[in-house]
C-alpha positions as CSV (number, residue, x, y, z in Angstrom):
1,M,14.9,-10.0,4.2
2,I,11.4,-10.5,2.4
3,D,10.8,-10.5,-1.4
4,H,9.6,-7.8,-3.8
5,Y,6.0,-9.2,-3.5
6,R,5.6,-9.2,0.0
7,A,7.2,-5.6,0.3
8,L,4.8,-4.2,-2.0
9,I,1.7,-6.2,-0.5
10,Y,3.1,-4.8,3.0
11,A,2.4,-1.4,1.5
12,M,-1.0,-2.0,0.9
13,V,-1.9,-3.0,4.1
14,L,-0.2,-0.5,6.1
15,A,-2.6,1.9,4.0
16,S,-5.7,-0.4,4.6
17,A,-4.9,-1.4,8.2
18,S,-3.6,2.2,9.3
19,D,-7.2,3.9,10.2
20,G,-8.4,0.3,11.9
21,D,-10.9,-0.5,9.1
22,M,-9.5,-2.5,6.6
23,T,-12.7,-1.9,4.0
24,D,-14.2,-4.3,1.0
25,A,-13.2,-1.5,-1.5
26,E,-9.5,-1.9,0.0
27,L,-9.3,-5.2,0.4
28,M,-10.8,-5.7,-3.6
29,T,-8.1,-3.0,-4.4
30,I,-5.4,-5.2,-3.2
31,G,-6.9,-8.3,-4.8
32,E,-7.0,-6.7,-8.2
33,N,-3.6,-5.2,-7.7
34,V,-1.9,-8.3,-7.1
35,R,-3.8,-10.4,-9.6
36,Y,-3.4,-7.9,-12.6
37,L,-0.2,-5.7,-12.2
38,P,3.2,-6.8,-13.7
39,A,4.9,-6.3,-10.8
40,F,3.4,-9.3,-9.4
41,N,4.0,-11.6,-12.2
42,G,4.8,-14.8,-10.7
43,F,3.3,-14.5,-7.6
44,Q,1.2,-17.1,-6.2
45,T,-2.2,-15.5,-5.6
46,D,-3.5,-18.1,-3.4
47,S,-0.5,-16.9,-0.2
48,L,-2.0,-13.2,-0.6
49,P,-4.3,-13.9,3.0
50,A,-1.1,-15.2,4.7
51,V,1.0,-12.3,3.5
52,T,-1.6,-9.9,4.9
53,R,-1.7,-11.7,8.5
54,E,2.0,-11.5,8.5
55,C,2.2,-8.0,7.9
56,T,-1.1,-7.3,10.2
57,E,0.9,-9.5,12.6
58,L,4.1,-7.4,12.4
59,L,1.6,-4.3,13.4
60,A,0.6,-5.5,16.4
61,D,4.0,-4.7,17.9
62,P,4.7,-1.3,19.4
63,E,7.3,-0.7,16.7
64,G,5.6,-2.6,14.1
65,L,4.7,0.4,11.9
66,D,8.6,1.2,11.5
67,K,9.7,-2.0,11.1
68,A,7.3,-2.5,8.2
69,I,8.2,0.5,6.6
70,T,12.1,-0.5,7.1
71,T,11.4,-4.2,5.6
72,I,9.5,-2.7,2.7
73,R,12.6,-0.2,2.1
74,G,15.4,-2.9,2.5
75,A,13.2,-5.2,0.0
76,L,12.9,-2.9,-2.8
77,A,14.9,-0.9,-5.5
78,K,14.0,2.9,-6.0
79,P,11.7,2.1,-8.8
80,L,9.6,-0.3,-6.8
81,R,9.7,2.0,-4.0
82,E,7.6,4.6,-5.9
83,T,5.3,1.5,-7.0
84,A,4.8,0.8,-3.3
85,Y,3.9,4.5,-2.5
86,M,1.7,3.9,-5.8
87,L,-0.2,1.0,-4.3
88,A,-0.6,2.3,-0.8
89,C,-2.4,5.5,-2.5
90,E,-4.5,3.4,-4.4
91,V,-5.5,1.5,-1.6
92,V,-6.1,5.0,0.4
93,A,-8.2,5.9,-2.6
94,S,-10.0,2.8,-3.3
95,D,-13.1,3.7,-0.7
96,R,-13.1,7.2,-1.8
97,T,-12.2,8.8,1.8
98,A,-9.2,9.6,3.1
99,S,-8.7,9.6,7.3
100,Q,-6.3,11.7,8.9
101,E,-4.7,8.3,9.7
102,E,-4.2,7.0,6.3
103,L,-2.8,10.4,5.1
104,R,-0.3,10.5,8.0
105,M,0.6,6.9,7.4
106,L,1.0,7.6,3.6
107,E,3.3,10.7,4.3
108,M,5.4,8.1,6.9
109,L,5.6,5.8,4.0
110,R,6.7,8.4,1.7
111,H,9.4,9.4,3.7
112,G,10.5,6.2,4.7
113,L,10.7,5.0,0.7
114,D,12.7,8.3,0.1
115,V,9.8,9.0,-2.4
116,D,10.3,12.5,-3.7
117,R,7.6,15.2,-2.7
118,L,6.6,15.8,-6.4
119,T,6.5,12.6,-7.4
120,A,4.5,11.5,-4.7
121,A,2.1,14.6,-5.6
122,A,1.8,12.9,-8.8
123,L,1.3,9.2,-7.9
124,E,-1.2,10.5,-5.2
125,R,-3.5,12.7,-7.9
126,G,-3.2,9.4,-10.4
127,A,-4.6,7.3,-7.4
128,R,-7.5,9.9,-6.7
129,A,-8.5,10.4,-10.5
130,R,-8.4,6.7,-10.8
131,H,-11.0,6.2,-7.8
132,T,-13.3,9.3,-8.5
133,A,-16.7,8.1,-9.5
134,A,-18.8,9.5,-12.2
135,P,-21.6,12.0,-10.9
136,G,-24.6,10.1,-9.9
137,T,-23.0,6.9,-9.2
């Protein structure tokens, strides 16, 4: 069993790695979320690279995605499952493009974490709005 910090980080890593390309914008979003969000109060930020590696190693297993989602779900109470989904949406939105692989992973995560469709839509829209650039930038 992992702690809630790791579970939230795993959700973000799943989102970033789902299309096979962990972009700078995605990695920066992960780092900022870990540094500034209340859900990470008490987390030692210098262990972020190790936790990220743990998750990517888990994903190397043929059943890694299912195992990761099950692990995330097992470590989080319902309100933090919604937080995990929101964080994954933030990572997908951070580079202003969403590939089919990323969208499919979000769908799998939503189902695996039992986030209802209406809540998911609101979280997705909020992430998209947060990462929308001003015209001309």
